[in-house]
N, C-alpha and C positions, 0 to 999 in steps of 0.2 A: 636277369635270372629267368630261366626257362621253367614254366609250369605246365603240368599235364592234367587235364580234366579227368576226374575219377569216372570209371564206368558206372552206369546207372545202378547195376546190381550191387556194386561196392558201396555207393552212396546210400542205398537203401539199407544195406547191412549196418552201416554206421548209425543211421537214424534209429534203427530198431534196437541197437545195442545200448544206446544212451539211457541213463536213469531219469532224465528229465523228459517231461511231456513236450512234444513238438508237433505243431500243425502248420500247414500253409493255407493261405486264403488268396482268392483272386481279387480283381478290382471291385467285385460286387460283394465281397466279404464272405463268399462261399468257400467251404473247405475243399482243398485240393489234395491234401494228404494228412494222415494222422498216424504217428508212430505207436508202437505197442505200449510204452510207458504212459503216453497220453490217454490212450483208450482205457487202460486199467484205472487210471486216476479219475477219469470222468465217468466211468461206468457205461460207456457207449462202445459198441463195436465200430470198427472202421467203416464198414459198409453202411451203417445207419447214419454216419456223420457226413460222409462225402457228398458234396453238392449242397449242403445246408448252410444257412447263414449262421456263422459261429457266434456273433454277438447275441442274436435271438436265442441261440441254443444254450450258451454257457455264461453269458455276461450281461444278461438282460436286466438285472436288478442289483441294487446296492445291498450291503449286509443287513440293513434294517428293513429291507423289502421295498424300498422306494424304486420306482422305475428308473432305469439307467438309459437315457436317450442314446441312440446309436451315433448321433452327431458329436457326442462328447466322448466317445470311446477312444482311448489312447491307442488301442490296437489298430483300429481302422485309420487313425490319423497318420500312422506310419507311411501308408501309401497314398492317402488323400492329400495330406499337407506336407509330406516329407519330414515328419517329426518322429524320429525314433524315440523309444521310451523304455524305461525300466521302472516298474511299479511294484511296491511291496505292501500297500495298505488297502487292498481291495479283495473281493472274494470272487471265486469262480463256482458255478453251479454244476452239480452232478446230475446224472440221468434220473436218480430217485428223488430229485427235488431238494436235496441237502446242499449245503455250500461248504467251502473250506477257504481259509485265508491263503492267498497265493502270492507268490512273487513271479512276475512275468515280464518278458521283454518282447518288443515287436520292432522289426526292422524291415524296411522295404526291400523287395526283390527286384533287381534291375537287370534287364536283358536288352542288349543292343541299344543302351542308353535310355531305354524306356522302362518306367515302373510297371511291373506286371502283377504286383500283389505284395504280400508280406509274409514273413516267416515269424512264428511266435513260439517261444519256449516258456514253459511254466512249470512250477513245482509247488507241491503242497507244503506250506510252512506252519502247519498247525502246531507241531512240537516246539518250534522256535517261538511262536506267539505265546504258547502256554508257559514256556520258560521265562519269557519277558514279563508275563503277567505275574508269575510267581515271584520274580525278582522285584517287580514294582510293589507287590503286596508286602514282601519282606522289608523293602526299604521304607514303605509307609508305616509298617508296624514298628520298625526300629526308630523312625523319627518320632512316632507317638510315644514310645517308651522313653526316648531321650527327653522329650518335652515334659512328660510326667515326672521323670526323675529330677529334671531341672526345677520344676515347680515344687517338688518335695524338698529339695535342697534349699530353695529360696525360702520356703515356709520355715524350714528348720533354722536357717540363718536368722530369719526375723524373730523366731521364738527365742533363740539364744540371745539375740540382742535385747529383746524385751526383758529377759531374765537378768541380763547384765545391768540394764537400766534400773530394774527393781532393786537389785542388790546395791547399786550405787546410791539409790535414794535411801535405802535402809541404813547403809553405813554413814551417809552424810547426816541423817537424823540422829543416829547414835553418837556420832562425834560431837554434834551440836549440843545434844542433851546431856551427855556425860562429860566428855573431856572439856568442852567449852565451859560448862558450869564449874568444873573443878578449877580451871585456870582463873576464872573470875573470882572464885572464893579464895584462891591462893593470893591473888592481888589484893583483895580486901584485908586479908590477914597481914600481909606485908605492910600495908598502909597503917594498920592498927599498931604493929610492932614499931614502926618508924616513929609514931607519935608518943610511944611510951618508953623509949630508951631513957634510963635514969642517970647513968654514970656520965658526968660531964666530960671526963677525959676520953671516954670511949664513944661518946655520942656522935661526934663528927664521922668517925670511921664506920660506926654502925648505920648511921643515916645514909652514908655513901653506898654501903653494901646493900641496904634495903632498896635504894633507888636503882642500883644496877640490877638487882634481882627483879625489881618491878619492870625495868626496861626489857629484860629477857621474857618476862611473862607477857608483856605487850606484844613482843615479837612473836611469841608462841600463839597468842590469840589471833594475830593477823594471819599467821601460817595456817592455823586451823580454819579460819574463814575462807582462805584461798582454796584449801583442799576441799572444803564443803562445796564451794562454788564450782570447782572443777568436776566434782563427782555429780552434782545435781544442782544447777543454778536455781535458787529459790524463786527468782523472778519469773521463770518459766511456769511454775506452778501457781504463783500468786497473781501475776499480771498478764500472762498469756504470751503467745508466740511473737506477736508484733513487738512488744516491749523487750522481749528476750533477744530478738535479732538486733534491735537498735542498741541494746546494752552491750552485746557481744562485739558489735562493730566499733562502738566507742572504746571498749576495753582494748581492742586491737589497735585502734588509732593512738591511744595513750601509750601502749607498750612500744609502738613503732615510731614515736614522735621524733626521735633523733635520727631515724634511718630513712623514713619516707613520708610523703604526704598522703593522707587518706581522705577520700571524698565519699560521703555516704548520703544516699537518697532513698526514700521509701514512699511509695504512693499506693495506698490501700483504698479501694473503692468503698463507699459508704455501705453499711449493712452487711459487711462481710466479717463475721466473727472469726477470730483466729482458730485454726484447727487445734484439737486437743489430743492427748494420749500419744499413741505410737507415731502418728503422722507429724505432730508437733516436734517430738523428739528427733525424728528423722531429718526434718528441715533444719533444726537447730544444729544437730551434729554434722550435717553436710557443710553448713557455713563454717562451723568451728574447724572442721578438717581442712577445708579449702584455705582458710586464713592461716592455719598452722603451717600448711605447706608453703604458703607465700613467705611467712616469716622465716622458715628454715632454709628454703632453697632459692627463692626468686631473685634476691638481691635487687629488689625493685626500688625505684625512686618515687613512684606514684601508684596508688591502688585505688580503684573506683569500685564501690559496692552499690548496687542498685537493686531494689526490690519493688516489683509491681504486682498488684493483685487486681484481676479483672472483676467487674461487677457481676452480681447474680443475673440470670438463674444458673449459670455454669461458671462459677469463679475459678480462675486458674492463677496459680502463683508462679511468677517468673523471678528468679534470683540470678544475678550476674555479678561475678567478681573478675575484674580486668586489671592486670598489672603490666608494667613495662619492663619486667625483669629479663633474666637470661633465657627463659623459655626452655623447651626441650624438643625432642624429635617425636614424630608419630609412632616410630618403632618402640620408643621407651614406654609410651602410653599403652601400646598393644602387648607389651611383655606380660606373659602369664604370671610373672612374679610381682607385677605392679598391684599389690594388694590394696593400696590406698585408693587407686582409681576404681578397681573392681568394687571395693566397699561403697564408694559414692554411688555408683550405678545400681548396685543391688539395693541399697537403701531406697533410692528413688523408684526403682522398678517394682518393689513390693507394693507401693501405693499407686501404681499406674503412671508414674512419672518417668522422666528420662534426664540424664546428665550428658551434656555435650562439652567437649574440650577442644579449643582451637589453640595451637601453639606452634612455634618454630624457633630454632636456636637464634638467640639474640633479638627476638621480636616479641617477647612477652607471652603471656598466657591468658586466655579468657575461658572461664568455666561458667556454663549456663545450666540452671535447673529449671525444668518445666514440670509442674505438678498440679493436676486437677484437684480441687478442694471439695469435690462432691461428697466424699465419704471419708471417714476416719476408721481405720481397721485396727482395733486393739489398743490397749493402753499400756504404757510402760510402768 
């Protein structure tokens, strides 16, 4: 391919017509030319710049005012070390002492195989930097608003959960006080009636009927007790969280006796009282939900429940439930509709804890709760 060198006046016209600042430097870093756009951006006339060291003139300091050694200057390294550059995170200084963020490039000028200097192009990117700063501020504000809204929603969810627990406690108490008492009174009346049937011919039938009714009342009493326990286990209020966790694990083992083997271990450091109120409810409900999921979905043959509580001064509760069931996929756990998983994590997060889940199809599932016990926020 044949190339033709441009006439000097044509090259000068091109340099003067471009919108970017352009200047050339010799091997001593002195300016050999400066186009019109460069002179306007720098605030220097071409005559005042020619022959002067450009680093000392426009690149002498960093944006914060620190001295910029000439030996570190990327512009000069283009001809001193053969290192072309393109920089967009530095400033260039104007004649009036002000600076502007600049994007510049520096490339060596080679003539007859010898480096003769460098040519530098630069442009003021103040508007771009301002736009980037506005974008960053907008992003930070958005992230802050999202964090605030997330905190509000978490507080709201915890408040609603506390209200539900309060309502469960009230309903359980009313069932116990009202319906439970009525059933017991009814059973006593049936026993009284059974003892006082007078007609010998009807006595056997009447006694059988009373016994059947008594059996139904016993079943109703058991059902009421179970409903009360599901709503609000009395052991949690009367004996504390440690006893409630052990009781729940034993209840699970009893219910699953025909399907799987359950191993339960609990190690609580001395002088660590069980948390109360909202935190205790959160831990108990997390274990209850995890065991319910195992019973409904895991098809496990072995379930291991382990609870460890570190000693003061910074006690931490670790709860782990491991099963050898069918497991699931990480995608299923990450599904936005996986409300159960989300509920577990939100319960723990409200009190500064976290829930981790490890699972894979055919390889079982392990759920771990880590919860600092330094404070108890709110009572249910």
